[in-house]
KEGU-586724 format. One record per residue: residue number from 1; x, z, y of N, C-alpha, C in turn. Coordinates in steps of 0.1 Angstrom, whole numbers, plus 2048, in hexadecimal, padded with zeros to 3 digits. Example, Ala and Ser with C-alpha at 12.3 -4.5 7.8 and 13.67 -1.06 7.14 Angstrom:
   seq   n_c1   n_c3   n_c2   ca_c1   ca_c3   ca_c2   c_c1   c_c3   c_c2
     1    884    84E    7C7     87B     84E     7D3    884    84E    7DF
     2    880    847    7EA     889     847     7F5    881    84F    800
END
This chain:
   seq   n_c1   n_c3   n_c2   ca_c1   ca_c3   ca_c2   c_c1   c_c3   c_c2
     1    808    800    7F4     800     800     800    809    800    80C
     2    805    7F9    816     80C     7F7     822    80F    803    82A
     3    805    80C    82B     807     818     834    80A    825    82C
     4    80C    824    81F     80E     830     816    81C    836    819
     5    81C    843    81C     829     849     81F    833    847    814
     6    830    84A    807     83A     849     7FD    83D    83A    7FA
     7    834    831    7FC     838     823     7FA    843    81F    805
     8    841    824    811     84A     821     81C    858    828    819
     9    858    834    813     864     83A     80F    86B    832    805
    10    864    82E    7FA     86A     826     7EF    86F    819    7F4
    11    869    813    7FE     86E     806     803    879    808    80D
    12    87D    814    811     887     817     81A    883    816    829
    13    876    815    82B     872     815     839    872    822    840
    14    871    82D    838     872     83A     83D    87E    841    836
    15    887    847    83E     893     84D     837    890    858    82E
    16    898    859    824     896     865     81A    8A4    868    814
    17    8A5    873    80E     8B1     877     807    8B0    873    7F8
    18    8B2    866    7F6     8B0     860     7E9    8BA    866    7DF
    19    8B4    868    7D3     8BD     86D     7C8    8BC    863    7BC
    20    8B3    85A    7BC     8B1     851     7B1    8A8    845    7B4
    21    8AB    839    7AF     8A3     82E     7B1    8A5    824    7A5
    22    89B    81F    7A0     89C     814     796    890    80A    799
    23    88D    802    790     882     7F8     792    874    7FE    792
    24    873    80A    78C     865     810     78B    863    81C    794
    25    86D    824    796     86B     830     79E    876    833    7A8
    26    873    83B    7B2     87B     83F     7BD    87B    84F    7BD
    27    886    855    7BF     886     864     7C0    88E    868    7CC
    28    889    873    7D2     890     878     7DE    88D    887    7E0
    29    895    88E    7E8     893     89C     7EB    886    89E    7F3
    30    87F    8A8    7F0     873     8AC     7F8    878    8B0    806
    31    871    8AC    810     875     8B0     81E    871    8BF    821
    32    869    8C5    819     865     8D3     81B    866    8DA    80D
    33    872    8DC    808     873     8E1     7FA    86D    8EF    7F8
    34    866    8F0    7ED     861     8FD     7E9    86A    905    7E0
    35    874    8FE    7DB     87E     905     7D2    88C    8FF    7D6
    36    897    906    7D1     8A4     901     7D4    8A6    8F2    7D0
    37    8A0    8EE    7C4     8A0     8E0     7C0    892    8DB    7C0
    38    88F    8D2    7C9     881     8CD     7CB    882    8BE    7CE
    39    87F    8B6    7C4     880     8A7     7C5    872    8A1    7C3
    40    870    896    7C8     864     88E     7C6    868    881    7BE
    41    860    87E    7B4     862     872     7AC    855    86A    7AE
    42    856    85E    7B4     84A     856     7B6    84C    848    7B0
    43    841    842    7AB     841     834     7A7    843    82B    7B3
    44    84B    821    7B2     84D     818     7BD    840    810    7C0
    45    839    80D    7B5     82C     806     7B7    821    811    7BB
    46    819    80D    7C4     80F     817     7C8    805    81A    7BD
    47    804    827    7BA     7FA     82C     7B0    7F5    839    7B7
    48    7E8    83A    7B9     7E2     845     7C1    7E5    852    7BA
    49    7E1    854    7AD     7E3     860     7A6    7E1    85E    797
    50    7E3    869    78F     7E0     867     781    7D2    864    77E
    51    7C9    866    788     7BB     863     786    7B9    854    786
    52    7C2    84C    78A     7C1     83E     78B    7CA    836    782
    53    7D2    83D    77A     7DB     835     771    7D4    82F    765
    54    7DA    824    760     7D5     81D     755    7E0    81D    74A
    55    7DD    817    73F     7E7     815     734    7F3    80D    739
    56    7F0    804    742     7FB     7FC     748    805    804    750
    57    802    810    754     80A     819     75C    813    822    753
    58    812    821    746     819     82A     73D    828    829    73F
    59    82E    81D    741     83D     81C     743    841    824    74F
    60    83A    823    75A     83F     82A     766    83D    839    764
    61    832    83D    75E     830     84C     75B    83B    851    753
    62    83F    84A    748     84A     84F     740    857    850    747
    63    859    846    750     865     845     758    866    851    761
    64    85A    854    768     85A     85F     771    85E    86C    76A
    65    859    86F    75E     85D     87B     757    86B    87B    752
    66    870    870    74D     87E     86F     749    888    871    754
    67    885    86B    760     88D     86C     76B    88C    87A    771
    68    881    881    770     880     88F     774    889    898    76D
    69    88A    896    760     893     89E     758    8A2    89C    75C
    70    8A5    88F    75D     8B3     88C     760    8B7    891    76E
    71    8AE    88F    778     8B1     894     785    8B2    8A3    786
    72    8A9    8AA    77F     8A9     8B9     77F    8B6    8BE    77B
    73    8BB    8B8    770     8C8     8BC     76A    8D4    8B9    774
    74    8D3    8AD    779     8DE     8A8     783    8DE    8B0    790
    75    8D3    8B6    793     8D2     8BE     79F    8D2    8CD    79D
    76    8D8    8D1    792     8DB     8DF     790    8D0    8E8    789
    77    8C6    8E2    784     8BB     8E9     77D    8BE    8E8    76E
    78    8C8    8EE    769     8CD     8EC     75B    8C5    8F4    751
    79    8BE    8FF    755     8B7     907     74C    8A8    905    74C
    80    8A4    8FA    752     896     8F7     753    891    8F3    760
    81    885    8EE    761     87F     8E9     76D    870    8E8    76B
    82    869    8E5    776     85B     8E3     775    858    8D5    77C
    83    84F    8CE    775     84A     8C1     77B    83B    8C3    77E
    84    837    8C1    78B     82A     8C3     790    824    8B6    795
    85    819    8B2    790     812     8A6     795    804    8AA    79A
    86    801    8AB    7A7     7F4     8AF     7AC    7EC    8A2    7AD
    87    7DF    8A3    7AA     7D6     898     7AA    7C9    89B    7B1
    88    7C6    893    7BB     7B9     894     7C2    7B8    8A1    7CB
    89    7AD    8A2    7D1     7AB     8AD     7DA    7AB    8BB    7D3
    90    7A5    8BC    7C7     7A4     8C8     7C0    7B2    8CC    7BB
    91    7BA    8C2    7B7     7C8     8C4     7B2    7D2    8C6    7BD
    92    7CE    8C5    7C9     7D7     8C8     7D4    7E0    8BC    7D8
    93    7DD    8B0    7D5     7E5     8A5     7D8    7E4    8A2    7E7
    94    7F0    8A2    7EE     7F0     8A0     7FC    7F3    892    801
    95    7FA    88A    7F9     7FE     87C     7FC    7F7    874    7F1
    96    7EF    86A    7F4     7E8     862     7EA    7F1    857    7E4
    97    7FC    85C    7DE     805     853     7D6    80A    85C    7CB
    98    808    858    7BF     80D     860     7B4    81B    865    7B6
    99    81E    872    7B4     82B     877     7B5    82D    884    7AD
   100    839    886    7A8     83C     892     7A0    846    89A    7A8
   101    842    8A7    7AA     84B     8B0     7B0    854    8B6    7A4
   102    861    8B5    7A6     86A     8BB     79C    871    8C6    7A2
   103    86E    8D2    79E     873     8DE     7A4    87A    8E7    79A
   104    884    8EE    7A0     88C     8F7     797    898    8FD    79F
   105    8A2    900    798     8AE     906     79E    8B4    90F    794
   106    8B9    91A    798     8C0     924     78F    8B7    930    78C
   107    8AC    932    793     8A3     93D     791    896    938    78C
   108    88E    93F    784     881     93B     77F    878    937    78B
   109    870    92C    789     867     927     794    85B    930    796
   110    858    939    78D     84C     942     78E    840    93E    786
   111    835    945    788     829     941     780    824    933    783
   112    81E    92D    779     819     920     77B    80E    91F    785
   113    804    929    784     7F9     929     78D    7F7    938    792
   114    7F2    939    79E     7EF     946     7A3    7E2    94B    79C
   115    7E2    956    796     7D7     95B     78F    7CD    962    799
   116    7C0    960    796     7B6     967     79E    7B4    975    79A
END
């Protein structure tokens, strides 16, 4: 999409601290990190969310997860990491372009969800 923030970042129209790029995905440091290691992995082709994926998107989804593991390790999260994909309003998605938050560091990231 022409005006999509993450599409513009992947095309190089908006600067980012890129950590990885191939034909399917682009990865960069989050500008407002929630953890010592906080990266975003996005498909280069515009996909709104997991709610809109099809069987044809399986290669890019697999690549996103494989790249997430590799980048977490390369960026110092050797004992584990978390991959978060928010979807839609209820899921807390803020940018309407599929993206995985890869978070970690040297300390535990904490509970998965806040308990009521």
